[in-house]
RODO-2510 file (C-alpha; in nm, 4 decimals, decimal comma):
residues 208
     n   res          X          Y          Z
     1     x     2,0469     8,0572    11,1688
     2     x     1,7660     8,2291    11,3953
     3     x     1,5660     8,4925    11,2014
     4     x     1,7426     8,7395    11,4340
     5     x     2,1044     8,6286    11,2846
     6     x     1,9885     8,6164    10,9224
     7     x     2,1716     8,9342    10,8252
     8     x     2,5001     8,7448    10,9242
     9     x     2,4064     8,5164    10,6299
    10     x     2,4982     8,8017    10,3994
    11     x     2,8405     8,8702    10,5661
    12     x     2,9709     8,5135    10,5989
    13     x     2,7901     8,2640    10,3593
    14     x     2,6231     8,4450    10,1020
    15     x     2,3246     8,2205     9,8886
    16     x     2,3175     8,2861     9,5086
    17     x     2,0015     8,5124     9,5708
    18     x     2,1607     8,6622     9,8469
    19     x     2,4700     8,7894     9,6452
    20     x     2,2086     8,9171     9,4163
    21     x     2,1142     9,1673     9,6704
    22     x     2,4580     9,3038     9,7353
    23     x     2,4832     9,6777     9,6007
    24     x     2,8249     9,7414     9,7167
    25     x     3,1177     9,5905     9,9351
    26     x     3,4272     9,7999    10,1456
    27     x     3,6611     9,6573    10,3452
    28     x     3,4536     9,7175    10,6223
    29     x     3,0700     9,7471    10,5092
    30     x     2,8601     9,5432    10,2899
    31     x     2,5431     9,7415    10,1461
    32     x     2,2361     9,5331    10,0656
    33     x     1,8632     9,5658     9,9382
    34     x     1,6436     9,4744    10,1958
    35     x     1,4764     9,1550    10,1150
    36     x     1,1849     9,2284    10,2639
    37     x     1,1662     9,6326    10,1889
    38     x     0,9259     9,8797    10,3735
    39     x     0,9332    10,1672    10,1333
    40     x     0,9798    10,1845     9,7819
    41     x     1,3856    10,2010     9,8670
    42     x     1,5030    10,0272    10,1264
    43     x     1,9097     9,9547    10,1553
    44     x     2,0588     9,8132    10,4733
    45     x     2,4288     9,8491    10,5232
    46     x     2,5745     9,6088    10,7353
    47     x     2,9465     9,6143    10,9193
    48     x     3,1933     9,3441    10,8579
    49     x     3,2933     9,3985    11,2359
    50     x     3,0632     9,1541    11,4401
    51     x     2,8944     9,3963    11,6140
    52     x     2,5767     9,2480    11,7462
    53     x     2,3970     9,4938    11,9255
    54     x     2,4368     9,9049    12,0268
    55     x     2,5860     9,7703    12,3807
    56     x     2,8507     9,6198    12,2017
    57     x     3,0156     9,9309    12,0544
    58     x     3,2644    10,1395    12,2184
    59     x     3,5016    10,4023    12,1256
    60     x     3,7126    10,2089    11,9180
    61     x     3,4092    10,1657    11,6438
    62     x     3,3828    10,5337    11,5834
    63     x     3,5762    10,4809    11,2418
    64     x     3,3502    10,1775    11,1761
    65     x     3,0290    10,3971    11,2157
    66     x     3,2010    10,6514    10,9894
    67     x     3,2601    10,4029    10,7476
    68     x     2,8794    10,2644    10,7449
    69     x     2,7218    10,6290    10,7145
    70     x     2,9528    10,7359    10,4738
    71     x     2,8375    10,3632    10,2789
    72     x     2,5067    10,4974    10,2633
    73     x     2,5495    10,8352    10,1624
    74     x     2,7271    10,7289     9,8627
    75     x     2,3803    10,5391     9,7832
    76     x     2,1830    10,8552     9,8609
    77     x     2,3989    11,0281     9,6136
    78     x     2,3970    10,7557     9,3496
    79     x     1,9990    10,7679     9,3790
    80     x     2,0024    11,1466     9,3294
    81     x     2,2052    11,1060     9,0562
    82     x     1,9266    10,8837     8,8915
    83     x     1,6953    11,1758     8,9014
    84     x     1,4948    10,9820     9,2032
    85     x     1,1583    11,2218     9,2664
    86     x     1,1450    11,4421     9,5398
    87     x     0,8830    11,2786     9,6860
    88     x     1,1106    10,9799     9,7471
    89     x     1,3318    11,1438     9,9713
    90     x     1,5667    10,9485    10,1768
    91     x     1,6460    10,9445    10,5793
    92     x     1,9371    10,7546    10,7013
    93     x     1,9803    10,6145    11,0373
    94     x     1,9050    10,3299    11,2949
    95     x     1,6357    10,1809    11,4854
    96     x     1,6386    10,2674    11,8489
    97     x     1,5998     9,8864    11,9253
    98     x     1,7166     9,6997    11,6404
    99     x     1,5599     9,3520    11,5971
   100     x     1,8279     9,1947    11,4129
   101     x     2,1777     9,1295    11,4491
   102     x     2,4292     9,2847    11,3620
   103     x     2,3836     9,6669    11,4208
   104     x     2,2748     9,8061    11,0226
   105     x     2,2283    10,1258    10,9106
   106     x     1,8797    10,1852    10,7566
   107     x     1,8762    10,4008    10,4054
   108     x     1,5135    10,4499    10,3554
   109     x     1,2603    10,6352    10,1403
   110     x     1,0106    10,8506    10,3257
   111     x     0,7364    10,7085    10,1158
   112     x     0,6620    10,4014    10,3282
   113     x     0,4766    10,1946    10,0694
   114     x     0,7292     9,8741    10,0275
   115     x     0,5546     9,5526    10,0070
   116     x     0,6933     9,4132    10,2962
   117     x     0,5423     9,7100    10,5151
   118     x     0,2373     9,5043    10,6630
   119     x     0,2128     9,6096    11,0358
   120     x     0,1772     9,8994    11,3010
   121     x     0,5378     9,7889    11,4286
   122     x     0,6816     9,8426    11,0798
   123     x     0,5085    10,1547    11,0457
   124     x     0,5745    10,2995    11,3724
   125     x     0,9533    10,1948    11,3558
   126     x     1,0091    10,4056    11,0378
   127     x     0,7447    10,6865    11,0726
   128     x     0,8128    10,8122    11,4579
   129     x     1,1518    10,8884    11,6843
   130     x     1,2393    10,5194    11,6787
   131     x     1,3972    10,5882    11,3633
   132     x     1,7051    10,7808    11,4862
   133     x     1,9302    10,9787    11,2572
   134     x     2,2605    10,8336    11,1933
   135     x     2,4235    11,1480    11,3518
   136     x     2,2281    11,1206    11,6766
   137     x     2,4088    10,7400    11,7179
   138     x     2,7093    10,8737    11,6178
   139     x     2,7535    11,1965    11,8069
   140     x     2,6551    10,9897    12,1236
   141     x     2,8768    10,7491    12,0729
   142     x     3,1876    11,0037    12,0128
   143     x     3,0644    11,2030    12,3240
   144     x     2,9546    10,9444    12,5839
   145     x     3,1782    10,6211    12,4529
   146     x     2,8548    10,4366    12,4179
   147     x     2,5157    10,4298    12,2629
   148     x     2,1621    10,3543    12,4840
   149     x     1,8271    10,4180    12,4415
   150     x     1,5357    10,3407    12,6584
   151     x     1,3704    10,0113    12,6157
   152     x     1,0483    10,1113    12,7670
   153     x     1,0488    10,4260    12,5742
   154     x     1,1136    10,2359    12,2567
   155     x     0,8621     9,9787    12,3387
   156     x     0,5853    10,2454    12,3845
   157     x     0,6697    10,4116    12,0620
   158     x     0,5935    10,1093    11,8728
   159     x     0,2950    10,0786    12,0334
   160     x     0,1410    10,4227    11,9337
   161     x    -0,1783    10,4349    11,7306
   162     x    -0,1209    10,4657    11,3768
   163     x    -0,0903    10,8428    11,1986
   164     x     0,0122    10,9593    10,8578
   165     x     0,3709    11,0686    10,8859
   166     x     0,2859    11,3190    10,5867
   167     x    -0,0163    11,5018    10,7640
   168     x    -0,0462    11,3685    11,1238
   169     x    -0,4090    11,2098    11,0176
   170     x    -0,4988    10,9253    11,2417
   171     x    -0,5978    10,6171    11,1199
   172     x    -0,7475    10,2811    11,2385
   173     x    -0,5453     9,9943    11,0876
   174     x    -0,3026     9,9202    10,8007
   175     x    -0,5175     9,8738    10,5366
   176     x    -0,6859    10,2067    10,5689
   177     x    -0,3151    10,3967    10,6378
   178     x    -0,2159    10,2773    10,2908
   179     x    -0,5126    10,3670    10,1483
   180     x    -0,4458    10,7298    10,3168
   181     x    -0,1104    10,7124    10,1897
   182     x    -0,1673    10,6478     9,8428
   183     x    -0,3482    10,9881     9,8037
   184     x    -0,2463    11,2144    10,0797
   185     x    -0,0174    11,4658     9,8717
   186     x     0,1101    11,6820    10,2432
   187     x     0,4550    11,7774    10,2075
   188     x     0,6791    11,4850    10,3801
   189     x     0,8241    11,6003    10,7177
   190     x     1,0028    11,4654    10,9751
   191     x     0,8511    11,2419    11,2228
   192     x     0,5870    11,4209    11,4043
   193     x     0,8122    11,3374    11,7221
   194     x     1,0769    11,5255    11,6011
   195     x     1,0965    11,6911    11,9320
   196     x     1,1300    11,3687    12,1159
   197     x     1,4405    11,2592    11,8858
   198     x     1,5740    11,6072    11,9785
   199     x     1,5250    11,5291    12,3455
   200     x     1,7082    11,2075    12,2826
   201     x     2,0306    11,4212    12,1355
   202     x     2,0161    11,6540    12,4055
   203     x     1,9996    11,3629    12,6832
   204     x     2,3107    11,1938    12,4890
   205     x     2,4693    11,5937    12,5077
   206     x     2,4515    11,6266    12,1257
   207     x     2,2236    11,9149    12,1260
   208     x     2,3431    12,2430    11,9581
***
């Protein structure tokens, strides 16, 4: 099985080790701990129906997205119930251009200090508007009958210079970023380019 399709293993024939990563299973979704976490808390919600990419979503998948989001929100509530620190505030969403199939929902803490966060691409995929809030994806599907983002824009976002998602300070490399994040006490805020995310929503007809 290719790396791009490795998530299917959890759905079709999970190994004993993979089964140990399963957090919750419903009739339509499977929630797992990410084997390569990019933050202190990093979960994935997978659909049991085969939906390889956003291009495969149709209006008939609205209820499936609702189930995926509900599964993610249940995990957020469970974490809050366990007295999770405010510094580990969670966000729930999708990547503009998912690198793996099937489509999957991320539940991830905003610290972005996971053991597997190693590259600029990793960081920018969660610290910028490349990470799309779940409601933006959902509303686009409801109103447009499809989910589509600009591939060139997505690629450009991932290539941006590194900058702290807390305070905006520019960093030259990943070691410097990680050192800075360990010391930065600025309030965690939405991605610095949140305005661009709002623009995406407006393009999709979702702006209020």
